[in-house]
C-alpha positions as CSV (number, residue, x, y, z in Angstrom):
1,M,118.7,85.1,92.5
2,E,118.4,88.7,93.7
3,T,122.1,89.3,93.8
4,T,122.7,88.0,90.4
5,S,120.0,90.4,89.0
6,S,121.5,93.2,90.8
7,T,125.0,92.5,89.7
8,N,124.0,92.2,86.1
9,E,122.4,95.8,86.3
10,H,125.0,97.8,88.1
11,T,128.3,96.4,87.3
12,G,131.0,98.7,85.3
13,R,129.3,102.0,86.1
14,G,131.0,104.6,84.0
15,T,130.1,106.6,81.0
16,M,128.5,103.6,78.9
17,W,126.6,102.7,82.2
18,E,125.1,106.2,82.4
19,L,124.3,106.2,78.7
20,E,122.1,102.8,79.0
21,R,120.5,104.0,82.2
22,N,119.3,107.2,80.1
23,L,118.3,105.0,77.2
24,D,116.4,102.2,78.7
25,Q,115.2,103.5,82.2
26,P,113.7,101.2,84.6
27,M,109.8,101.1,84.2
28,D,108.8,103.7,86.8
29,A,105.0,104.0,87.2
30,E,103.2,107.1,85.9
31,A,100.0,105.8,87.3
32,G,100.7,107.3,90.9
33,R,101.2,105.2,94.2
34,L,97.7,103.5,94.3
35,R,97.3,101.4,97.2
36,N,94.5,98.9,98.0
37,M,95.3,97.4,101.5
38,Y,92.5,94.8,100.9
39,R,89.8,95.3,103.2
40,E,87.0,92.6,103.6
41,K,83.8,94.2,102.0
42,T,80.8,95.2,103.9
43,Y,77.6,93.7,102.7
44,P,73.9,94.3,103.8
45,T,72.5,91.6,106.2
46,L,70.2,90.2,103.3
47,V,72.9,89.9,100.9
48,L,75.2,88.4,103.2
49,L,72.6,85.8,104.2
50,Q,72.2,85.1,100.4
51,L,75.9,84.6,99.9
52,A,75.9,82.5,103.0
53,F,73.3,80.3,101.2
54,Q,75.1,80.0,97.8
55,S,78.4,79.1,99.6
56,L,76.7,75.9,100.8
57,G,77.0,74.5,97.1
58,V,80.4,75.6,96.3
59,V,82.4,75.3,99.9
60,F,80.7,72.6,101.9
61,G,79.4,69.9,99.6
62,D,82.5,67.8,100.3
63,L,82.4,68.2,104.1
64,G,78.5,67.2,103.8
65,T,79.0,63.9,102.1
66,S,81.4,62.7,104.7
67,P,78.7,61.0,107.0
68,L,78.4,58.5,104.4
69,Y,81.3,56.7,105.1
70,V,82.9,57.9,108.2
71,F,82.0,55.4,110.7
72,Y,82.4,52.4,108.2
73,N,86.2,53.5,108.1
74,I,86.4,54.1,111.7
75,F,85.2,50.3,112.4
76,P,85.9,48.4,109.1
77,G,85.2,45.1,110.9
78,E,82.0,44.4,112.8
79,S,83.7,42.6,115.6
80,E,85.9,45.8,116.3
81,I,82.9,47.3,118.5
82,K,83.1,45.9,122.0
83,D,80.7,48.3,123.6
84,T,78.8,51.5,123.3
85,E,81.5,53.5,125.1
86,Q,83.8,52.6,122.2
87,V,81.2,54.1,119.9
88,I,80.8,57.3,122.1
89,G,84.6,57.9,122.2
90,A,84.6,57.7,118.4
91,L,81.8,60.2,118.4
92,S,83.5,62.4,121.2
93,L,86.7,62.3,118.7
94,I,84.7,63.5,115.6
95,I,83.0,66.2,117.7
96,Y,86.0,68.1,118.8
97,S,87.8,67.4,115.4
98,L,85.0,69.1,113.7
99,T,85.4,71.7,116.4
100,L,89.0,72.5,116.3
101,I,89.9,71.9,112.7
102,P,87.3,73.2,110.4
103,L,85.7,75.3,113.0
104,V,88.2,77.1,115.0
105,K,91.3,76.8,112.6
106,Y,90.0,77.2,109.3
107,V,86.7,79.1,109.5
108,F,87.8,81.6,112.0
109,I,91.7,81.8,111.4
110,V,93.1,80.5,108.3
111,L,90.0,82.0,106.2
112,R,91.4,85.6,107.1
113,A,94.6,84.8,105.3
114,N,93.0,85.2,101.7
115,D,94.1,87.0,99.1
116,N,91.8,89.4,98.1
117,G,89.0,86.5,98.5
118,Q,91.4,83.9,97.0
119,G,92.3,81.0,99.0
120,G,94.5,77.8,98.5
121,T,98.2,77.2,98.9
122,F,99.2,79.3,96.1
123,A,97.1,82.2,97.3
124,L,99.2,82.1,100.5
125,Y,102.4,81.8,98.5
126,S,101.3,84.9,96.7
127,L,100.8,87.0,99.8
128,L,104.2,85.9,100.8
129,C,105.9,86.8,97.5
130,R,104.5,90.4,97.9
131,H,105.6,90.8,101.6
132,A,109.2,89.3,101.0
133,K,111.2,88.8,97.8
134,I,111.0,85.0,97.7
135,N,109.8,84.5,94.2
136,T,112.5,82.2,92.7
137,I,111.7,84.0,89.2
138,P,112.7,87.8,90.0
139,N,110.8,89.2,87.2
140,Q,108.9,91.7,89.5
141,H,109.6,95.5,89.5
142,R,108.9,98.5,91.9
143,T,106.1,99.6,89.5
144,D,104.0,96.4,90.3
145,E,103.6,97.5,93.9
146,D,101.4,100.5,92.6
147,L,98.6,98.2,91.5
148,T,95.5,98.5,93.2
149,T,95.4,94.7,93.8
150,Y,98.9,94.8,95.2
151,S,99.0,95.1,98.9
152,R,101.8,94.7,101.2
153,H,103.3,96.2,104.4
154,I,106.4,98.0,105.2
155,Y,108.2,96.8,108.3
156,D,110.3,98.6,110.7
157,E,113.9,97.6,110.4
158,K,114.3,96.3,113.9
159,S,110.9,94.4,114.2
160,L,110.6,90.8,114.3
161,A,108.8,90.7,110.9
162,A,111.5,92.7,109.2
163,K,114.1,90.2,110.7
164,I,112.1,87.2,109.6
165,K,111.7,88.9,105.9
166,R,115.5,89.3,105.6
167,W,116.2,85.6,106.8
168,L,113.8,84.2,104.2
169,E,115.3,86.4,101.4
170,G,119.0,85.6,102.6
171,H,119.6,82.3,101.0
172,Q,118.3,80.8,97.5
173,F,117.8,77.3,99.4
174,R,115.1,79.0,101.6
175,K,113.2,80.2,98.9
176,N,113.4,77.0,97.1
177,A,112.1,75.0,100.3
178,I,109.1,77.4,100.6
179,L,108.3,76.7,96.9
180,I,108.8,73.0,97.2
181,L,106.6,73.1,100.4
182,V,103.8,75.1,98.3
183,L,104.2,72.8,95.4
184,F,103.9,69.7,97.5
185,G,100.7,71.0,99.2
186,T,99.2,72.1,95.7
187,C,99.9,68.3,94.4
188,M,98.2,67.0,97.5
189,A,95.1,69.2,96.7
190,V,95.2,68.0,93.2
191,G,95.1,64.4,94.5
192,D,92.1,65.7,96.6
193,G,90.5,66.5,93.4
194,I,90.8,62.9,92.2
195,L,89.8,61.2,95.2
196,T,87.1,63.4,96.5
197,P,84.9,62.4,93.5
198,A,85.6,58.8,93.8
199,I,84.7,58.4,97.3
200,S,81.6,60.7,97.4
201,V,79.9,59.0,94.3
202,L,81.0,55.4,95.3
203,S,79.8,55.8,99.0
204,A,76.5,57.4,97.7
205,T,75.8,55.0,95.1
206,G,76.4,52.2,97.9
207,G,72.9,52.5,99.3
208,I,71.7,50.7,96.3
209,Q,73.0,47.6,98.1
210,V,70.9,48.4,101.2
211,E,67.5,47.9,99.0
212,E,69.1,45.1,97.1
213,P,71.5,43.2,99.6
214,K,72.1,40.5,96.8
215,M,73.6,43.0,94.5
216,R,77.3,42.5,93.7
217,N,79.8,45.4,94.7
218,D,80.9,45.3,90.9
219,V,77.6,46.6,89.9
220,V,78.0,49.5,92.6
221,V,81.3,50.3,90.9
222,I,80.0,50.3,87.3
223,V,77.2,52.8,88.4
224,S,79.7,55.2,90.0
225,V,82.0,54.9,86.8
226,V,79.1,55.9,84.8
227,I,78.1,58.9,86.9
228,L,81.8,60.0,87.0
229,I,82.0,59.8,83.1
230,G,78.8,61.7,83.0
231,L,79.9,64.3,85.7
232,F,83.4,65.0,83.6
233,S,81.9,64.9,80.3
234,M,79.7,67.9,81.5
235,Q,82.4,69.9,82.4
236,H,82.9,72.0,79.3
237,F,79.5,73.4,79.6
238,G,80.6,75.3,82.7
239,T,78.9,75.3,86.0
240,D,77.4,79.1,85.3
241,K,74.0,77.6,84.1
242,V,73.5,74.8,86.6
243,S,75.4,76.4,89.7
244,W,72.0,77.9,91.0
245,L,71.0,74.5,91.7
246,F,73.9,73.5,93.9
247,A,73.1,75.4,96.9
248,P,69.4,74.2,97.1
249,I,70.8,70.6,96.9
250,V,73.2,70.9,99.5
251,F,70.9,72.9,101.9
252,V,68.3,70.1,101.7
253,W,71.1,67.6,102.2
254,Y,72.3,69.3,105.3
255,I,68.7,69.7,106.7
256,L,67.9,66.1,105.8
257,I,70.8,64.9,107.6
258,G,70.2,66.9,110.6
259,I,66.6,66.0,110.9
260,L,67.2,62.3,110.6
261,G,70.3,62.6,112.9
262,A,67.8,64.1,115.6
263,V,65.4,61.5,114.9
264,N,67.7,58.7,115.4
265,I,69.1,59.9,118.8
266,S,65.6,60.0,120.1
267,K,64.5,56.7,118.7
268,Y,67.7,54.5,119.3
269,D,70.2,55.9,121.9
270,R,70.4,59.2,123.9
271,S,73.3,58.2,125.9
272,V,75.7,59.0,123.1
273,L,75.1,62.4,123.9
274,K,77.7,61.9,126.6
275,A,80.4,62.2,123.8
276,F,80.2,65.9,124.2
277,N,82.3,65.3,127.5
278,P,85.9,65.4,126.3
279,V,86.8,62.6,128.7
280,Y,85.6,59.9,126.5
281,V,88.4,61.0,124.1
282,Y,90.9,60.1,126.7
283,R,89.0,56.7,127.6
284,Y,89.0,55.8,123.9
285,F,92.8,56.1,123.5
286,K,93.1,54.0,126.8
287,R,91.7,51.0,124.6
288,G,95.2,50.6,122.9
289,K,96.4,50.4,119.5
290,T,93.3,49.7,117.7
291,S,91.9,53.3,118.6
292,W,94.9,55.0,117.3
293,V,94.9,53.6,114.1
294,S,91.1,54.4,113.6
295,L,92.2,57.9,113.9
296,G,92.4,57.5,109.9
297,G,88.7,57.2,109.6
298,I,87.8,59.8,112.0
299,M,89.9,62.0,109.6
300,L,87.6,61.8,107.0
301,S,85.1,64.0,109.0
302,I,87.2,67.1,108.4
303,T,88.6,68.6,105.4
304,E,90.7,71.4,104.0
305,A,88.7,72.1,101.1
306,L,86.7,74.7,102.4
307,F,89.7,77.2,102.3
308,A,91.0,76.2,98.8
309,D,86.9,76.7,97.5
310,L,86.8,80.0,99.1
311,S,86.4,81.7,95.8
312,Y,84.4,85.0,95.9
313,F,82.3,84.3,98.9
314,P,83.2,86.9,101.8
315,V,84.5,85.3,104.8
316,Q,81.6,86.2,106.9
317,A,79.1,84.4,104.7
318,I,81.2,81.3,105.2
319,Q,81.4,81.7,108.7
320,I,77.8,82.1,108.9
321,A,76.8,79.2,106.9
322,F,79.0,76.9,108.8
323,T,78.0,77.9,112.3
324,V,74.3,78.0,111.4
325,V,73.9,75.1,109.1
326,V,76.7,72.9,108.5
327,F,78.3,72.3,111.9
328,P,75.0,71.9,114.0
329,C,73.7,69.6,111.0
330,L,76.9,67.5,110.9
331,L,76.9,67.3,114.8
332,L,73.3,66.1,114.7
333,Q,73.9,63.3,112.1
334,Y,76.9,62.0,113.4
335,T,75.3,61.7,116.8
336,G,72.3,60.0,115.3
337,Q,74.4,57.6,113.4
338,A,76.4,57.0,116.7
339,A,73.1,56.0,118.4
340,Y,71.9,53.8,115.7
341,I,75.5,52.0,115.6
342,A,75.6,51.5,119.4
343,Q,72.3,49.4,119.2
344,N,73.1,47.9,115.8
345,R,76.8,47.0,115.9
346,N,76.6,44.5,112.8
347,S,75.2,47.4,110.8
348,V,78.2,49.8,110.4
349,V,78.6,49.3,106.8
350,H,76.1,51.7,104.9
351,A,75.1,53.0,108.4
352,F,73.6,56.0,107.1
353,Y,71.2,54.4,104.9
354,Y,70.3,51.5,107.5
355,S,69.5,54.1,109.9
356,L,67.0,55.6,107.7
357,P,63.2,55.0,108.0
358,D,62.0,52.8,104.9
359,S,59.6,55.6,103.6
360,V,62.4,57.9,103.2
361,R,65.4,55.6,102.2
362,W,64.9,56.1,98.0
363,P,64.4,59.7,98.3
364,S,67.5,60.1,100.6
365,F,69.5,58.0,98.1
366,I,68.8,60.5,95.2
367,V,69.5,63.6,97.4
368,A,72.8,61.9,98.7
369,T,73.8,61.1,95.1
370,A,72.9,64.6,93.9
371,A,75.0,66.2,97.0
372,A,78.0,63.6,96.0
373,V,77.9,65.0,92.3
374,V,78.0,68.7,93.6
375,A,80.7,67.9,96.1
376,S,82.6,66.5,93.4
377,Q,82.0,69.3,91.0
378,A,83.3,71.9,93.5
379,T,86.5,69.8,94.0
380,I,87.0,69.3,90.3
381,S,86.4,73.3,89.8
382,M,89.0,73.8,92.7
383,T,91.5,71.5,90.9
384,Y,91.1,73.7,87.7
385,S,91.8,77.0,89.7
386,I,94.9,75.2,91.3
387,I,96.2,74.4,88.1
388,K,95.8,77.9,86.6
389,Q,97.4,79.4,89.8
390,A,100.3,77.2,89.2
391,L,100.7,77.9,85.5
392,A,100.5,81.6,86.1
393,L,103.3,81.6,88.4
394,G,105.5,79.5,86.2
395,C,105.2,76.2,88.0
396,F,103.2,74.1,85.5
397,P,103.3,73.5,81.5
398,R,101.0,75.7,79.5
399,V,97.6,74.0,79.0
400,R,94.2,75.3,77.6
401,I,92.2,77.2,80.0
402,I,88.7,78.2,79.0
403,H,86.6,80.7,80.8
404,T,82.9,79.3,81.0
405,S,81.3,82.2,82.8
406,K,80.7,85.9,81.4
407,K,80.0,86.8,85.2
408,Y,82.5,85.1,87.4
409,L,86.1,85.5,86.5
410,G,86.8,82.2,88.5
411,Q,84.8,79.8,86.9
412,I,87.2,77.9,84.4
413,Y,87.5,74.8,82.7
414,S,90.7,72.9,81.4
415,P,90.1,70.0,78.8
416,D,93.5,68.7,79.4
417,I,93.4,68.6,83.3
418,N,89.7,67.3,83.1
419,W,90.5,64.2,81.1
420,I,93.4,63.4,83.3
421,L,91.3,63.6,86.3
422,L,88.6,61.4,84.9
423,I,91.0,58.8,84.0
424,F,92.7,58.9,87.5
425,C,89.1,58.9,89.1
426,I,88.1,55.9,87.0
427,A,91.2,54.0,87.9
428,V,91.0,54.5,91.6
429,T,87.1,53.7,91.6
430,A,87.7,50.5,89.6
431,G,91.0,49.5,90.8
432,F,90.3,49.8,94.7
433,K,86.5,49.1,94.6
434,K,86.3,49.2,98.3
435,Q,85.5,52.4,100.2
436,S,88.2,51.7,102.8
437,Q,91.1,51.8,100.6
438,I,89.9,55.0,98.9
439,A,89.3,56.4,102.4
440,N,92.8,55.8,103.3
441,A,94.1,57.7,100.2
442,Y,92.0,60.3,100.7
443,G,92.8,60.9,104.3
444,T,96.3,60.9,103.5
445,A,95.8,63.8,101.1
446,V,93.8,65.8,103.5
447,I,96.1,65.7,106.4
448,M,99.0,66.6,104.1
449,V,97.3,69.7,103.0
450,M,96.6,70.6,106.6
451,L,100.1,70.3,107.6
452,V,101.4,72.4,104.6
453,T,98.7,75.2,105.5
454,T,99.9,75.1,109.2
455,F,103.5,75.6,108.1
456,L,102.6,78.4,105.5
457,M,100.6,80.2,108.2
458,V,103.5,80.7,110.3
459,P,105.5,83.5,107.8
460,I,101.7,84.5,107.0
461,M,100.9,85.5,110.6
462,L,104.5,87.2,111.0
463,L,104.9,89.2,107.8
464,V,101.1,89.8,106.8
465,W,99.3,90.0,109.9
466,R,102.2,91.0,112.0
467,S,100.8,88.9,115.0
468,H,103.0,88.8,118.1
469,W,105.4,85.7,118.0
470,S,103.5,84.3,121.0
471,L,100.3,84.0,119.1
472,V,102.3,82.5,116.1
473,I,103.9,79.7,118.6
474,L,100.3,79.1,120.0
475,F,98.6,78.6,116.8
476,T,101.3,76.5,115.5
477,A,101.6,74.1,118.6
478,L,97.8,73.6,119.0
479,S,97.5,72.9,115.1
480,L,100.2,70.3,115.4
481,V,99.2,68.6,118.5
482,V,95.7,67.9,116.7
483,E,97.1,67.0,113.3
484,I,100.4,65.1,114.0
485,P,98.3,62.2,115.8
486,Y,96.3,62.0,112.7
487,F,99.5,62.0,110.4
488,S,100.9,59.3,112.5
489,A,97.6,57.3,111.9
490,V,97.4,58.0,108.3
491,V,101.0,56.8,107.7
492,R,100.4,53.3,109.1
493,K,97.9,53.0,106.3
494,I,100.2,54.0,103.4
495,D,100.1,50.2,102.3
496,Q,96.4,49.9,102.4
497,G,95.7,52.6,99.9
498,G,97.4,55.7,101.4
499,W,100.0,55.2,98.9
500,V,97.9,56.6,96.1
501,P,98.1,60.3,96.6
502,L,101.8,60.1,97.5
503,V,102.2,58.7,93.9
504,F,99.9,61.4,92.5
505,A,101.7,64.0,94.4
506,G,105.3,62.9,93.5
507,A,104.3,62.6,89.8
508,F,102.7,66.3,89.7
509,L,105.6,67.7,91.9
510,I,108.4,66.3,89.5
511,I,106.4,67.7,86.6
512,M,105.7,71.3,88.4
513,Y,109.5,71.5,89.7
514,V,111.1,70.7,86.3
515,W,109.1,73.0,84.5
516,H,109.8,75.8,87.0
517,Y,113.4,75.1,87.0
518,G,113.5,75.1,83.2
519,T,111.5,78.3,83.1
520,L,113.9,79.8,85.7
521,K,116.8,78.8,83.5
522,R,115.5,80.4,80.2
523,Y,114.8,83.6,82.1
524,E,118.5,83.6,83.7
525,F,119.8,83.1,80.0
526,E,117.8,86.0,78.6
527,M,118.6,88.2,81.9
528,H,122.5,87.7,81.5
529,S,122.4,87.7,77.5
530,K,120.1,90.8,76.9
531,V,121.7,93.3,74.4
532,S,123.5,96.4,75.4
533,M,121.4,99.7,74.7
534,A,124.5,101.5,73.7
535,W,125.0,98.6,71.0
536,I,121.7,99.4,69.6
537,L,122.3,103.0,69.6
538,G,125.7,102.5,67.9
539,L,123.6,101.0,65.0
540,G,121.8,104.2,64.2
541,P,118.1,105.0,63.5
542,S,118.2,102.2,60.7
543,L,119.6,99.7,63.3
544,G,122.1,98.8,60.5
545,L,119.3,97.3,58.3
546,V,116.7,98.2,55.7
547,R,113.6,99.2,57.9
548,V,110.5,98.0,55.9
549,P,107.2,99.0,56.5
550,G,105.2,97.2,59.2
551,M,105.3,96.5,62.8
552,G,107.3,93.9,64.6
553,L,106.1,92.6,68.2
554,V,109.1,91.0,69.7
555,Y,108.0,88.9,72.7
556,T,110.4,88.5,75.6
557,E,110.2,87.5,79.4
558,L,112.5,90.7,80.2
559,A,110.9,93.9,81.3
560,S,114.0,96.0,80.6
561,G,116.8,95.7,78.1
562,V,116.5,94.3,74.5
563,P,116.3,90.4,74.3
564,H,119.1,88.4,72.8
565,I,116.7,87.0,70.2
566,F,116.6,90.3,68.7
567,S,120.4,90.6,68.1
568,H,120.2,86.9,66.8
569,F,117.4,87.8,64.4
570,I,119.0,91.1,62.8
571,T,122.3,89.5,62.5
572,N,120.8,86.8,60.4
573,L,118.3,88.8,58.3
574,P,119.1,91.9,56.4
575,A,115.8,93.7,57.1
576,I,113.5,94.7,60.2
577,H,110.3,96.4,60.5
578,S,109.9,100.1,60.7
579,T,108.3,100.0,64.0
580,L,109.3,97.5,66.9
581,V,107.8,96.9,70.0
582,F,109.1,94.6,72.7
583,V,106.4,92.7,74.3
584,C,106.8,91.3,78.0
585,V,103.8,89.0,79.3
586,K,104.4,88.6,82.9
587,Y,102.3,87.3,85.7
588,L,102.4,88.8,89.1
589,P,101.6,87.3,92.6
590,V,98.2,89.1,92.7
591,Y,94.8,87.4,91.8
592,T,93.9,89.9,89.0
593,V,95.4,92.9,87.5
594,P,92.7,95.4,86.4
595,P,92.4,95.9,82.7
596,D,93.0,99.6,83.0
597,E,96.3,99.2,84.6
598,R,97.4,96.1,82.7
599,F,99.6,97.8,80.1
600,L,102.9,99.7,80.8
601,V,104.1,101.5,77.8
602,K,107.8,103.2,77.3
603,R,109.9,104.2,74.3
604,I,113.5,102.7,74.0
605,G,116.0,105.1,72.8
606,P,115.3,108.5,70.6
607,K,112.0,108.8,68.9
608,N,113.6,108.2,65.3
609,F,114.4,104.9,66.3
610,H,110.7,103.9,66.5
611,M,111.2,101.4,69.1
612,F,108.9,100.8,72.2
613,R,108.5,98.5,75.2
614,C,105.1,97.2,76.4
615,V,104.6,95.1,79.6
616,A,101.4,93.4,79.9
617,R,100.7,92.1,83.5
618,Y,98.3,89.6,84.3
619,G,97.3,88.1,87.8
620,Y,97.2,84.4,88.4
621,K,93.1,84.3,88.1
622,D,93.2,86.5,84.9
623,I,92.1,84.4,81.7
624,H,93.3,85.2,78.1
625,K,89.7,85.1,76.6
626,K,89.2,83.9,72.9
627,D,87.4,87.3,72.1
628,D,90.4,89.4,73.4
629,D,92.3,90.9,70.7
630,F,95.7,91.4,72.5
631,E,97.2,93.1,69.5
632,Q,94.2,95.7,69.4
633,M,94.7,96.2,73.1
634,L,98.6,96.4,72.6
635,F,98.2,99.0,69.6
636,N,95.5,101.1,71.7
637,S,97.9,101.4,74.3
638,L,100.7,102.4,72.3
639,M,98.7,105.2,70.6
640,L,97.6,106.6,73.8
641,F,101.0,106.4,75.0
642,V,102.3,108.6,72.1
643,R,99.7,111.2,73.0
644,L,100.2,111.2,76.7
645,E,103.9,111.6,76.0
646,S,103.4,114.7,73.9
647,M,101.2,116.0,76.3
648,M,103.9,115.7,79.2
649,E,106.6,117.0,77.1
650,E,104.9,120.5,76.9
651,Y,105.3,120.5,80.9
652,T,108.8,121.7,81.8
653,D,108.0,123.5,84.7
654,S,106.7,120.9,87.2
655,D,108.2,117.4,88.3
656,E,104.6,115.8,88.8
657,Y,101.0,115.9,87.2
658,S,97.9,114.5,88.0
659,T,95.1,113.0,85.8
660,R,93.0,116.1,86.3
661,E,95.9,118.1,85.0
662,L,96.5,116.2,82.0
663,N,92.8,116.1,81.3
664,Q,92.8,120.1,81.5
665,A,95.8,120.0,79.1
666,G,94.0,117.6,76.9
667,N,90.9,120.1,76.7
668,A,93.2,123.3,76.0
669,N,95.4,121.4,73.5
670,P,93.6,120.4,70.3
671,R,96.4,118.3,69.1
672,I,95.6,115.8,72.0
673,N,92.0,116.3,72.4
674,G,89.9,113.3,72.3
675,T,92.0,110.8,73.9
676,N,91.1,108.6,76.8
677,A,93.6,110.0,79.2
678,G,91.3,110.7,81.9
679,S,89.2,107.5,82.1
680,N,89.1,106.4,85.8
681,M,93.0,106.5,86.0
682,D,95.2,108.3,88.6
683,L,98.2,109.2,86.7
684,S,101.5,110.9,87.8
685,Y,104.6,111.6,85.8
686,T,107.8,112.8,87.2
687,S,110.7,114.2,85.0
688,H,112.7,111.0,85.4
689,D,109.8,108.6,84.5
690,S,109.9,106.8,81.2
691,I,106.7,104.8,81.2
692,I,103.2,105.6,81.2
693,Q,100.3,103.3,82.1
694,V,97.5,103.3,79.6
695,Q,94.1,102.2,78.9
696,S,92.8,101.1,75.6
697,P,90.6,103.5,73.7
698,N,89.9,103.4,70.0
699,H,91.9,105.4,67.8
700,T,91.7,106.2,64.4
701,G,94.5,108.2,62.4
702,N,95.7,109.0,59.0
703,S,97.8,106.5,57.1
704,Q,100.9,108.1,56.0
705,V,104.3,106.2,55.8
706,M,107.6,108.0,57.2
707,L,111.0,107.3,56.6
708,S,112.9,105.9,59.6
709,G,115.0,108.4,61.0
710,Q,112.4,111.2,60.3
711,T,111.6,113.9,63.1
712,Y,107.9,114.1,63.8
713,Q,106.6,117.5,63.6
714,T,103.5,116.8,65.5
715,V,101.8,114.0,67.5
716,G,99.6,113.3,64.6
717,D,102.6,112.7,62.2
718,E,103.5,109.8,64.7
719,I,100.2,108.4,64.9
720,A,99.7,108.5,61.1
721,F,103.1,106.5,60.9
722,L,102.1,104.0,63.3
723,N,98.7,103.6,61.8
724,A,100.6,102.9,58.5
725,C,103.2,100.6,60.1
726,R,99.9,98.4,61.5
727,E,98.2,98.6,58.2
728,A,101.2,97.4,56.3
729,G,101.5,94.4,58.5
730,V,102.1,93.0,61.9
731,V,104.2,90.3,62.7
732,H,104.7,88.5,65.9
733,I,108.3,87.5,66.9
734,L,108.6,84.6,69.3
735,G,111.7,83.3,70.9
736,N,111.9,79.6,70.7
737,T,114.7,79.0,73.2
738,I,115.8,75.5,73.8
739,I,117.9,74.7,76.7
740,R,119.9,71.5,77.1
741,A,122.2,70.3,79.7
742,R,126.0,70.8,79.2
743,R,128.0,67.4,78.7
744,D,129.6,67.4,82.0
745,S,126.2,67.8,84.0
746,G,124.9,65.1,86.3
747,L,122.8,62.4,85.1
748,L,119.8,63.6,87.0
749,K,120.1,67.1,85.3
750,K,120.3,65.6,81.9
751,I,117.2,63.6,82.4
752,A,115.3,66.7,83.8
753,I,116.4,68.8,81.3
754,N,117.1,66.8,78.1
755,Y,114.1,64.7,78.2
756,L,111.4,65.7,80.9
757,Y,111.5,69.3,80.3
758,A,111.9,68.8,76.6
759,F,109.0,66.6,76.7
760,L,106.8,68.7,78.4
761,R,107.6,71.8,76.0
762,K,106.8,69.6,73.3
763,I,103.3,68.6,74.7
764,C,102.3,72.1,76.0
765,R,100.5,74.9,74.2
766,E,102.7,77.7,72.5
767,N,102.3,81.3,73.6
768,S,101.1,82.0,69.9
769,V,98.2,79.9,70.7
770,I,97.3,81.4,74.0
771,F,97.4,85.0,72.5
772,N,95.3,84.0,69.5
773,V,98.4,85.2,67.1
774,P,97.3,84.2,63.5
775,H,100.0,81.4,62.3
776,E,100.5,83.6,59.1
777,S,101.8,86.5,61.3
778,L,104.2,84.3,63.5
779,L,107.7,84.2,63.3
780,N,109.8,81.9,65.5
781,V,113.4,82.5,66.4
782,G,115.5,79.6,67.5
783,Q,118.4,79.5,69.7
784,V,119.9,76.8,71.9
785,F,121.9,77.6,75.2
786,Y,123.6,74.9,77.7
787,V,122.9,75.1,81.5
């Protein structure tokens, strides 16, 4: 893809090429070389402890509810337990699985691979896209690297990292392979978001049968479904108002299971403490095939969700919470349950509730149900975040995203995804009814995401951390030695419920990849069919048309050049607006773009053409809020550009200017006094730059219409002209490009493009809705092309 783009820009160098280069220069940043190589923030001890406490409710709810169902899925049949040593061997496996995967791998290694505090497979992919050009949609520009949230390393040409980087960039197949791996891991994480609420709530409500043994399992299923419906129905309120309850509930839950575990150890069988000796793992596997198959149940005691739920908690806070509260309480609970089961081999089902004293059984049931709801809420929120990241990177159809918190950027809600999750959760809960089948499905999803994370960590360690190759091999080998046995055990249970996440992942993967493929083909079409600037120049200031008062915003995916829809538009209509702004909205592989760095503005052609380009940049966490007036922010950026451009034209004896110098010039020059040029923006400009990064001030100007082609005497004249154009009316011109498969295309491609992609485009939200464009100001320009 890189080669195609490069060829398109540099073929046929000559007079026309020089002319076009001068008229439509690349968007070089005027904002200076701002670098923010992300560093973990330092927090005071008390603040760090407070954040560690809060992380319990967001990150560790899923892990904390596992004791409700782990032992039952290790020994699904009461006759499977032969002796106490078998229970000790299973416990030993749980202890060392918790130690090696959540503690060592995730808490102390993988969590460091966060993208400015964001976790998950797409966060890893974003890191890789910044360090190597593996993004399959090549819409990035060198100016994007100057963002304060954009961090990457520069390698020595002879280093191993540079060789790996060139190898990854060298072939489109490798880029697609990484993308498919990321999409597969993402789809499995979405499957986790469906299965976690189902198994957590069903296991918690199963405690009713302990007090009421005659109660049918159907009643438990109905209660679970009612709780799930209530949980998903409350999502649109957001978690901001009730999230303060999450941490106390989960904290009480961990303390409760820790104390009860310690009591059970003392009460039933202290010999289970021998499980801390790893030799019992070896003895457990010597028992034969049954022990190997039981790994699928032991798999449920670990989770990968803590990396995806990293959110905005510092790594240190999560490490403190896990090592001080989560890890010891889980060890005590699992050991206590094992002590109870060793003495009560026929009570494996609901062993957690049976092991409780009668006096605390009902309170424990209430706390367990509340903890299960919190765990489900955290997983649901994680799913929203994953879908938002996929949408921003062009891998998911546009769905409605609502920002539910004024304080926290990451708290979002998607009604479309919410009801899909609810339907699937109810289908899984009511369809399977048995914990064991849902547990098999859950285990499949968890181990798949873990394997994807392991494979993605290899290029992360080489390119981002620049680790020695021996450390990379050591990490990968140790991870696979632990995870592959679990994978082999889970594969054996595919026909017992393990097929569910594979079906979910397959469906979501097809949707994601087809949408990405269609988006890529649309971008390639715009890239190869963009209009020559020399052709625009040949039309003259009037563009060969009648320039009527008003402002036209032409939306395009191109950050350079004039889109094909513009030529299609002016060849079919006899008039065009007196001011034209080509608007490119693009998402970058960063978690957020600060508002004061969002807009890049430049002028296209001579001043009397009244043509501009504006690039609006967003990160995968950024949300288009309802109260954001995109049109107003864009217009403010345009006005500030005109003021700064006029100020820079006065400096002809220097190649570079800083913000401080511009402020001094603004204070000395009454024509530009009052602009916001100096507000928290490190700005520099070279004589070859043609772009200015702007912030959004409030401007006022006189309304005065000037004829197209007239030369402005002062900057005030042009500002008055732009104000008059806006007052005359703003029209948003959106390209409605429809892609179709050629007649000679294969059957699979025809199905993907003509039916699936077309259907997804039909049901997804339009850009005009996302940017709150008034219907009366919208103009769609349609065109069809064949791929």
